[in-house]
N, C-alpha and C positions, 0 to 999 in steps of 0.2 A: 819358646815352647814350654819351658819349665813353669813360667808364670801361668800359662793356660791350664796346665795340669793342677797347679795349686788352686786355681779358681774352680776347676771341676770338682775337686775334693770338697772345698768349702760350699759350693753350690749343692752338692749331693747331701751334705749335712743339713743344710737349710731345707732341702726337699723332704728329707725324712721327717723333719719337724712339721712342715706344713702338711704333708700327706698324712701323717699320723693324726693331726688335728682334724683334717677332713674326714678321715676314716672313723675317728671317735664320734664326731658329730653325726655322721651318717648312720653309724650303728645305733646311737641313741634314738635317732629319728625312726629307724626301722624297728627298733624294739617297741617303741610307742605304737607304730602302725600295726605290728604283730599283735600286741595286746588288744588294740581296738578291734581288729579282725576277729580275734577269739571271742571277745565279749559280744560282738554282733552275731557271730555264729551260734553261741550258746543261747542267746536271746531269741533269735529267729528260727533256730532249729533245735529246740529243747529235746525232741524225741530221738534225735540222733546221738549216738554214744560219744563219750569224751574222746576216745581214740580217733574216731572219724572226724570230729571237729578239730582236734590237734593236727591231724594229717592235712585237712583242708586249709587250716591256718598257715602251716609251714609252706604248703604249695603256693598259696596266694601271695604270701610274703616274698618268697623267692622270685616269683614272676614279676612282682612289682619292683623288687630290688634290681633284677637284671634289666628290665625295661628302663628304669631310672638311670642306672649307671652307664648304660650304653647310649641312650638317646635323650631322655627327658631332662637331664641335668643342664643341657644347653639352654633351656628355656626358663630355668629357675632364676628369678631376679635376685634371690638371696645368695646365690652362688656366684662368686666373683672370678671364675676362671676365664682365661683368655681363650677364645675359640679360633684355632689356627687350621682346623680341618678344611683344607681346600687344595687346589692345585696352584703351583707357582712355576714361572719361567724365569730364567735369569742366566747369569754367567758365573763361571768359576775361573779364577786366575791362579794358576799354579806357579809357585816360586821355583819349582824343580826345573821346568823347561821354559817358563815365561809365556806359555801358551794360554790363550783365553778359550774356554770351552763353553758351549751352550749347555745348559742343564734344564731338565724338567724334574720337578719335585712334587710329590704327593704327600700330604700330611693327613694321617688318620688319627682320630682322637676319641677317647672315651673319658669318663670322669677320672680314671686312674692311670690312663696310658696315653702316650703320644708316640706314634710311629712315623718315621720319616723314610721315604723311599726316593732316592735320587738316581737319575739316569743321565748319562752323557752318551756320545757316539761310541765311546770306548769301554764303558763299564757301568755297573749298577751297584748301588750301595743301599744297605738297609740298617735300621736301628737295632742295637742290642740293648741299650738302656737310654732313657731320656726323661727329661722333665722341664717344666717351665719354672724358672727361678727369678727371684727379685734380688737385685744388688743395688744398694744405695738409691732406691726408688726407680731404677731402670729394670725392665723385664728382659729375660733372655731365654731362648730355647737352647738347652744344652743336651747334646746326645753323643753317645759312643756308637760307632758304626763299623760294619765290615764291608769292604769293597771287593767286588768280584769282577775283574776285567774279562773282556771277551778273549777267546783263545788266542787270537793273533797278537794280542797285546801282553799276554802273560809273561813272556820272556823278559820284557823291560819293566813290567808292572805286575808283579805277582799279587795274589790275594793278600790284602793287608787290612789292619784295623786303624781306626782313627778317632779323633774327638773333634766335634764341631760346636761352636758357641755363636749363636745368631742373636743379634739384638732385634727386639721386636719394636720397631718404630711405631707401627700400627699393625693391625692384623693383615694388611695387604702388602707390607714391605718388611722384608727380613734381610739383614746383612751381617756379616761377621767373618770369622776366620776358622780354619781347620788345621789340624796337624795329624800326621800319621806315624805309625810305628816305623816307617821307612825314613823317618826324619825329614819328611817333606811338609811344607806349609803352603797355605794359599788363602785367598779371599773368596767369599761367595756373596753375590748380590741377587736377591729374589724379589719378584713382584707377582702377586696373585692375578689370575685371569678367570 
C-alpha cells in the first residue's frame, strides 16, 4: 500500500507538470484566437464602439474556449490525450473478504478532468481527484475516490476513501489495484462495452 501512495504522489507531480504545459499552450492558442477575433470585429464592424467590440470578443472567445475544452479537444489530432470516456464492465476482487464483485464503471472526460463513477451491488464510488499519467512509457489512470455503501452494508463497510491506479492497456481494457483508508486492497479488471 505504501508503494502505491508513493506512486500516487509522484504521479501527481508529473500531472501538474503535464497539465501546466497543456494549460499554457491552450492559453497561448486562445490568446491568439482572441486577438484575431478582435481584429476581425474592428475590421468588419468599424462603426461599433471599442467597448462593444471588446465585449463581443470576450464573449466569443469564452464560448469557443468552453466548447473546445468540453468537446472539440477529442478531435484535435495535435492533442495526444487518451480518450477513456465510455462505459466499462468488469470485476473487482477484494482482498478483505476474497469476494469477486461485478462492477459497472462510467468514465467522463474533458480536456482537464477525468471523472470515474464505479458501482457494485453494494456501493457506489466517485472521483475526488484524478489524472492520466505516464510512468516509464506506460500510461495509468490514477484517481482518489470516495465510496458510499448502501445502508444495509454500512455497518461492515462505512463510507471510506481510497486510491486506484489502473493500467491503460488500450482504451478498451483497464486493470489495476486499489487500496482504501480502511487498509483494504484489491484488484480491478475492466473492459469497455
